[in-house]
TILOKE-233060 format. One record per residue: z, y, x of N, C-alpha, C in turn; residue in three letters. Coordinates in pm, whole numbers, padded with zeros to 5 digits, always signed. Layout:
REM TILOKE-233060
ZYXZYXZYXALA
...
END
This chain:
REM TILOKE-233060
+00000-00120+00085+00000+00000+00000+00000+00126+00089MET
-00075+00226+00050-00090+00349+00129+00043+00425+00138THR
+00089+00460+00257+00206+00549+00267+00167+00691+00222PRO
+00255+00751+00145+00233+00886+00095+00358+00967+00122LEU
+00346+01075+00198+00457+01166+00224+00448+01282+00125VAL
+00557+01304+00051+00565+01413-00046+00665+01517+00002LEU
+00624+01644+00002+00711+01753+00045+00725+01851-00071ILE
+00846+01875-00119+00866+01966-00232+00866+02111-00189PRO
+00876+02199-00288+00876+02342-00261+01011+02393-00214GLY
+01015+02523-00189+01136+02588-00140+01254+02564-00232MET
+01368+02526-00173+01494+02506-00244+01484+02397-00351MET
+01394+02303-00328+01380+02187-00417+01406+02060-00338CYS
+01433+01952-00410+01444+01820-00348+01347+01726-00418ASP
+01365+01597-00400+01269+01501-00454+01258+01506-00605ALA
+01358+01560-00672+01353+01569-00818+01241+01660-00866ARG
+01192+01745-00780+01082+01834-00819+00958+01757-00862MET
+00940+01635-00810+00823+01554-00844+00842+01476-00973TRP
+00959+01483-01034+00984+01409-01157+00965+01259-01138GLY
+00905+01196-01239+00880+01051-01234+00745+01017-01173ASP
+00669+01117-01133+00533+01092-01084+00529+00991-00970ILE
+00615+01001-00869+00604+00908-00755+00612+00761-00794PRO
+00687+00729-00899+00702+00588-00938+00575+00532-00999THR
+00481+00616-01036+00358+00571-01102+00236+00575-01011HIS
+00253+00619-00888+00139+00634-00798+00114+00506-00719LEU
-00014+00479-00688-00047+00360-00609-00025+00384-00460PRO
+00099+00408-00423+00131+00442-00284+00277+00412-00257ALA
+00308+00389-00132+00446+00374-00087+00496+00513-00051LEU
+00583+00569-00135+00620+00710-00126+00735+00731-00029VAL
+00718+00830+00057+00825+00878+00146+00853+01024+00108HIS
+00975+01052+00066+01014+01190+00035+01062+01257+00164HIS
+01010+01376+00190+01048+01452+00309+01088+01592+00267ALA
+01208+01635+00305+01255+01768+00271+01233+01863+00389LEU
+01185+01984+00363+01164+02082+00471+01295+02149+00510PRO
+01378+02076+00584+01509+02125+00625+01530+02091+00773THR
+01631+02155+00831+01670+02123+00967+01608+02209+01075GLY
+01533+02312+01037+01472+02405+01132+01443+02534+01058ALA
+01421+02642+01134+01390+02770+01070+01253+02823+01113ASP
+01164+02730+01147+01024+02766+01173+00936+02659+01111SER
+00813+02696+01075+00721+02597+01022+00691+02489+01125MET
+00678+02530+01251+00651+02431+01355+00764+02330+01365ALA
+00888+02378+01359+01003+02289+01367+01016+02199+01246GLY
+00994+02253+01128+01001+02172+01006+00895+02063+01007LEU
+00772+02100+01045+00663+02003+01050+00692+01894+01153ALA
+00743+01932+01268+00772+01834+01374+00878+01734+01330ALA
+00979+01782+01257+01084+01691+01209+01028+01589+01110ARG
+00942+01633+01020+00886+01540+00923+00791+01443+00990ILE
+00710+01493+01083+00618+01404+01156+00695+01298+01235LEU
+00809+01334+01288+00889+01238+01366+00929+01117+01282HIS
+00958+01139+01155+01006+01032+01068+00896+00971+00981ASP
+00776+01026+00984+00669+00980+00896+00603+00853+00952ALA
+00533+00778+00867+00454+00664+00916+00349+00710+01017PRO
+00292+00613+01089+00192+00648+01190+00073+00720+01128ASP
+00026+00671+01015-00083+00736+00940-00046+00736+00792ARG
-00079+00844+00724-00029+00859+00588-00110+00963+00511PHE
-00107+00951+00380-00153+01057+00292-00041+01159+00278ALA
-00077+01285+00256+00021+01393+00258-00002+01487+00141LEU
+00105+01513+00066+00098+01607-00046+00217+01700-00041ALA
+00191+01830-00059+00298+01928-00060+00273+02035-00163GLY
+00381+02085-00222+00372+02191-00322+00441+02316-00270LEU
+00375+02431-00285+00429+02560-00248+00470+02558-00100SER
+00599+02580-00068+00639+02572+00072+00607+02435+00131MET
+00618+02330+00049+00581+02198+00097+00437+02189+00139GLY
+00349+02261+00070+00209+02266+00110+00190+02343+00239GLY
+00268+02448+00259+00260+02525+00383+00306+02440+00501ILE
+00413+02363+00481+00457+02270+00586+00350+02164+00611VAL
+00287+02116+00503+00180+02016+00519+00066+02071+00603ALA
+00031+02196+00583-00077+02255+00664-00036+02270+00810MET
+00091+02297+00835+00141+02301+00972+00138+02161+01034GLU
+00171+02060+00957+00160+01922+01005+00016+01889+01040MET
-00076+01937+00958-00218+01916+00985-00257+01980+01118LEU
-00205+02100+01144-00236+02167+01271-00178+02092+01390ALA
-00066+02023+01370-00001+01952+01480-00053+01810+01500GLN
-00091+01743+01392-00122+01599+01402-00226+01557+01299ALA
-00342+01622+01302-00446+01593+01202-00490+01447+01205ALA
-00484+01384+01322-00531+01246+01334-00444+01147+01259ASP
-00323+01188+01221-00233+01098+01148-00245+01111+00996ARG
-00314+01214+00950-00319+01244+00806-00452+01196+00750ILE
-00447+01099+00658-00569+01038+00605-00627+01114+00489THR
-00542+01176+00409-00586+01257+00295-00480+01362+00266ARG
-00522+01471+00202-00436+01588+00189-00443+01644+00047LEU
-00326+01666-00013-00318+01731-00144-00229+01854-00132ALA
-00283+01968-00172-00213+02096-00166-00197+02150-00307LEU
-00074+02170-00350-00044+02211-00486+00025+02347-00484LEU
-00031+02442-00557+00034+02572-00579+00091+02628-00448ASP
+00000+02652-00354+00043+02693-00222-00051+02799-00166THR
-00038+02829-00037-00106+02944+00021-00131+02917+00169ASN
-00255+02922+00216-00283+02893+00356-00264+03011+00450PRO
-00233+03128+00396-00232+03251+00476-00092+03281+00529CYS
-00086+03365+00630+00043+03420+00674+00103+03504+00562ALA
+00233+03524+00568+00300+03593+00458+00267+03742+00458GLU
+00241+03795+00339+00211+03937+00323+00333+04021+00360ALA
+00309+04139+00415+00418+04223+00463+00513+04264+00350SER
+00460+04283+00230+00546+04321+00118+00646+04211+00084ALA
+00603+04087+00097+00694+03974+00071+00792+03959+00188VAL
+00742+03976+00310+00830+03968+00427+00948+04064+00416GLN
+00921+04183+00366+01026+04286+00362+01138+04250+00265SER
+01111+04161+00171+01215+04121+00076+01303+04009+00130ARG
+01260+03942+00234+01332+03823+00280+01471+03857+00333ARG
+01482+03961+00415+01612+03993+00475+01721+04017+00372GLY
+01700+04107+00275+01803+04129+00173+01836+04004+00092PRO
+01735+03922+00063+01762+03799-00010+01850+03705+00072GLN
+01820+03692+00201+01900+03607+00288+02045+03657+00292ILE
+02062+03787+00307+02197+03843+00312+02275+03810+00185ASP
+02212+03826+00070+02280+03798-00056+02314+03649-00067ARG
+02220+03563-00028+02244+03419-00039+02359+03376+00051ALA
+02364+03427+00175+02467+03386+00270+02604+03445+00236LEU
+02606+03549+00155+02734+03610+00117+02785+03562-00018SER
+02732+03449-00063+02781+03389-00187+02696+03414-00310GLY
+02581+03477-00292+02500+03512-00408+02374+03431-00427GLY
+02370+03308-00374+02249+03228-00387+02209+03209-00533LEU
+02307+03184-00619+02274+03163-00760+02210+03286-00821ASP
+02257+03406-00780+02199+03529-00834+02057+03551-00781HIS
+02035+03523-00654+01900+03537-00599+01803+03445-00672VAL
+01844+03320-00692+01756+03225-00760+01733+03267-00905MET
+01839+03305-00974+01828+03336-01116+01750+03464-01141ARG
+01776+03567-01061+01722+03699-01091+01588+03727-01024ASP
+01565+03668-00906+01448+03708-00827+01343+03598-00812GLU
+01383+03472-00828+01288+03365-00798+01252+03283-00922MET
+01351+03234-00992+01323+03146-01105+01235+03209-01213LYS
+01249+03339-01245+01164+03395-01350+01015+03385-01321PRO
+00978+03369-01195+00836+03363-01158+00781+03221-01152ASN
+00865+03121-01178+00824+02985-01152+00732+02926-01259TYR
+00766+02946-01385+00711+02860-01490+00630+02934-01594LEU
+00539+02860-01657+00470+02909-01776+00565+02900-01895ALA
+00535+02972-02001+00614+02960-02123+00592+02823-02184GLU
+00696+02769-02245+00685+02639-02309+00821+02585-02346GLY
+00826+02478-02426+00954+02427-02476+01043+02369-02367PRO
+00985+02327-02255+01065+02269-02147+01106+02370-02041GLN
+01075+02496-02063+01103+02598-01962+01252+02604-01927ARG
+01338+02605-02027+01481+02615-02003+01536+02498-01921GLY
+01512+02373-01965+01562+02259-01887+01505+02252-01745PRO
+01379+02290-01728+01321+02287-01593+01385+02393-01505ILE
+01409+02512-01560+01476+02616-01481+01618+02574-01445LEU
+01685+02505-01536+01819+02453-01504+01812+02354-01388ASP
+01712+02267-01389+01694+02173-01280+01666+02246-01149LEU
+01583+02349-01153+01553+02427-01033+01681+02488-00975CYS
+01767+02540-01062+01893+02596-01015+01981+02488-00954MET
+01986+02372-01019+02068+02263-00967+02020+02218-00830ASP
+01888+02208-00812+01834+02170-00683+01867+02274-00577MET
+01853+02401-00612+01878+02508-00515+02023+02509-00470ALA
+02116+02495-00564+02257+02497-00528+02295+02373-00448LEU
+02229+02261-00475+02255+02139-00399+02205+02154-00255ALA
+02091+02221-00237+02036+02240-00103+02120+02340-00024VAL
+02158+02450-00087+02256+02541-00028+02200+02662+00045GLY
+02288+02760+00073+02246+02890+00129+02190+02882+00270PRO
+02239+02793+00354+02187+02787+00491+02041+02742+00490GLN
+02008+02646+00405+01869+02603+00393+01784+02717+00337VAL
+01839+02793+00243+01767+02910+00192+01733+03005+00307PHE
+01829+03029+00394+01806+03117+00508+01697+03060+00598ARG
+01708+02932+00634+01612+02871+00726+01471+02869+00666ASP
+01462+02832+00540+01330+02826+00477+01270+02965+00462GLN
+01352+03064+00431+01303+03201+00417+01246+03252+00549SER
+01316+03226+00659+01269+03269+00791+01139+03198+00828VAL
+01133+03068+00800+01011+02992+00830+00892+03045+00751ALA
+00913+03077+00625+00805+03132+00544+00764+03270+00593LEU
+00861+03352+00626+00834+03489+00671+00749+03491+00798ARG
+00777+03399+00889+00715+03402+01021+00598+03304+01036ASP
+00553+03246+00929+00453+03140+00939+00317+03193+00986ARG
+00239+03101+01046+00104+03133+01092+00002+03105+00982ALA
-00110+03169+00990-00224+03139+00904-00281+03003+00946ASP
-00305+02914+00849-00352+02779+00881-00488+02748+00818ARG
-00570+02851+00797-00701+02829+00737-00793+02748+00830GLN
-00783+02770+00959-00868+02695+01052-00834+02546+01050GLN
-00707+02513+01037-00668+02373+01030-00728+02307+00906ALA
-00732+02379+00795-00792+02324+00673-00942+02305+00692LEU
-01007+02401+00752-01152+02392+00770-01191+02274+00858ALA
-01102+02232+00946-01132+02120+01035-01105+01984+00971ALA
-01036+01981+00858-00999+01854+00794-01116+01802+00710PHE
-01152+01677+00728-01268+01620+00660-01232+01504+00566LYS
-01106+01471+00553-01065+01360+00468-01063+01399+00321GLY
-01037+01301+00233-01026+01330+00090-00916+01434+00065PRO
-00946+01531-00019-00853+01642-00038-00849+01685-00184ALA
-00731+01732-00225-00708+01784-00359-00645+01922-00347LEU
-00697+02017-00421-00636+02149-00435-00603+02166-00583VAL
-00475+02175-00614-00431+02179-00754-00342+02299-00775LEU
-00356+02363-00892-00269+02475-00926-00244+02479-01075MET
-00126+02529-01112-00099+02559-01250-00175+02684-01292GLY
-00235+02680-01407-00320+02791-01452-00244+02924-01457GLU
-00114+02918-01484-00034+03040-01497+00055+03065-01376ASP
+00018+03013-01260+00097+03033-01139+00091+03179-01097ASP
+00205+03245-01095+00212+03386-01056+00251+03404-00910ARG
+00297+03299-00845+00338+03309-00705+00223+03285-00609LEU
+00139+03187-00641+00023+03154-00557-00102+03165-00643CYS
-00169+03277-00640-00278+03304-00734-00403+03221-00705PRO
-00495+03228-00800-00614+03144-00796-00699+03168-00672ARG
-00708+03292-00626-00797+03317-00512-00754+03242-00388ASP
-00622+03217-00373-00575+03138-00258-00624+02993-00270ARG
-00621+02940-00390-00665+02802-00411-00816+02789-00397HIS
-00888+02887-00446-01034+02884-00429-01071+02893-00281GLU
-00993+02968-00204-01018+02977-00060-00995+02842+00007ARG
-00887+02773-00029-00861+02641+00028-00971+02543-00009MET
-01016+02549-00133-01124+02463-00178-01253+02491-00101HIS
-01281+02617-00075-01400+02653+00002-01389+02608+00147ALA
-01269+02614+00204-01250+02569+00342-01265+02418+00354LEU
-01236+02347+00245-01252+02201+00241-01350+02168+00130MET
-01480+02182+00152-01578+02162+00045-01577+02021-00013PRO
-01519+01926+00059-01507+01790+00008-01393+01776-00092GLN
-01310+01881-00106-01191+01872-00191-01228+01881-00338SER
-01137+01834-00420-01146+01849-00565-01049+01958-00607ARG
-01097+02054-00686-01014+02165-00732-00975+02138-00877PHE
-00845+02134-00904-00794+02104-01037-00704+02218-01083VAL
-00734+02271-01202-00652+02371-01266-00578+02303-01382MET
-00445+02315-01384-00364+02248-01484-00323+02349-01592VAL
-00377+02338-01713-00337+02431-01820-00191+02409-01860PRO
-00128+02516-01905+00009+02506-01953+00112+02489-01844GLY
+00074+02521-01721+00168+02509-01608+00167+02637-01527ALA
+00281+02667-01467+00292+02777-01373+00296+02724-01232GLY
+00407+02749-01163+00418+02715-01021+00462+02570-00996HIS
+00506+02500-01100+00560+02365-01082+00494+02264-01176LEU
+00365+02239-01161+00297+02144-01250+00359+02005-01256PRO
+00417+01950-01147+00476+01816-01161+00585+01808-01268PRO
+00657+01918-01290+00760+01919-01393+00709+01974-01526LEU
+00615+02068-01521+00566+02131-01643+00462+02046-01715GLU
+00372+01987-01638+00264+01905-01695+00250+01778-01609GLN
+00347+01687-01620+00347+01572-01530+00229+01478-01548PRO
+00182+01459-01670+00071+01366-01690-00056+01414-01620GLN
-00089+01541-01638-00210+01594-01575-00197+01593-01423ALA
-00077+01625-01373-00056+01624-01228-00065+01484-01172THR
-00003+01388-01239-00011+01249-01195-00155+01199-01194GLU
-00229+01232-01297-00369+01188-01304-00449+01242-01186GLN
-00428+01369-01152-00502+01428-01040-00462+01363-00908ALA
-00334+01337-00889-00288+01274-00766-00337+01130-00755LEU
-00338+01060-00867-00387+00921-00867-00536+00918-00830ARG
-00613+01007-00890-00756+01014-00860-00778+01042-00711HIS
-00698+01134-00656-00708+01168-00513-00675+01050-00424TRP
-00574+00973-00460-00534+00859-00379-00635+00744-00386LEU
-00707+00736-00496-00796+00621-00517-00941+00650-00481GLU
-00976+00776-00458-01115+00806-00431-01156+00763-00291GLU
END
């Protein structure tokens, strides 16, 4: 069975993927982007524990880490799925917000940062919005403020990885929630153009977290990617 490494988004754990991993035709390895405060360090830690060769899927920050892994060890990655993510370096306007957020999180305000500044941008409207936001908060508090600091610094200082995508020739999926306000469509279209062999999937009724908002459509796209 194909090994598949799954990397969740910022301040999330394996629960972000819902039940999808249990239905995929792959031997799933969950990898959390923790233990370093740079993309290079996070990618190196995951590569150290990953199978020799594997399929790789990441969402949001997980996708950014996946692209860094591609830059470090493209020969080990057989296929690539990027969900609701961004191949570019961080915009200066976003960088400027990182410091104050880190200060608030480290001084006991992680729940307020997540509730007031991050969670409102995650999801499309829908009946499951409340329970999914509660899960997001639970994951964030379980991961904790130090990881928030490390992940924020890694995102702030990340390199542009468009060249790494352009060099990848394996089966690829670019997927986004139609209502994603954090990673807009033009970023996904750019990734699709850099990898012309990729399949571009837009998931209706989803924002930044399609695995939780629209699990059936997300699972179908991932299954198709793994089997093509």
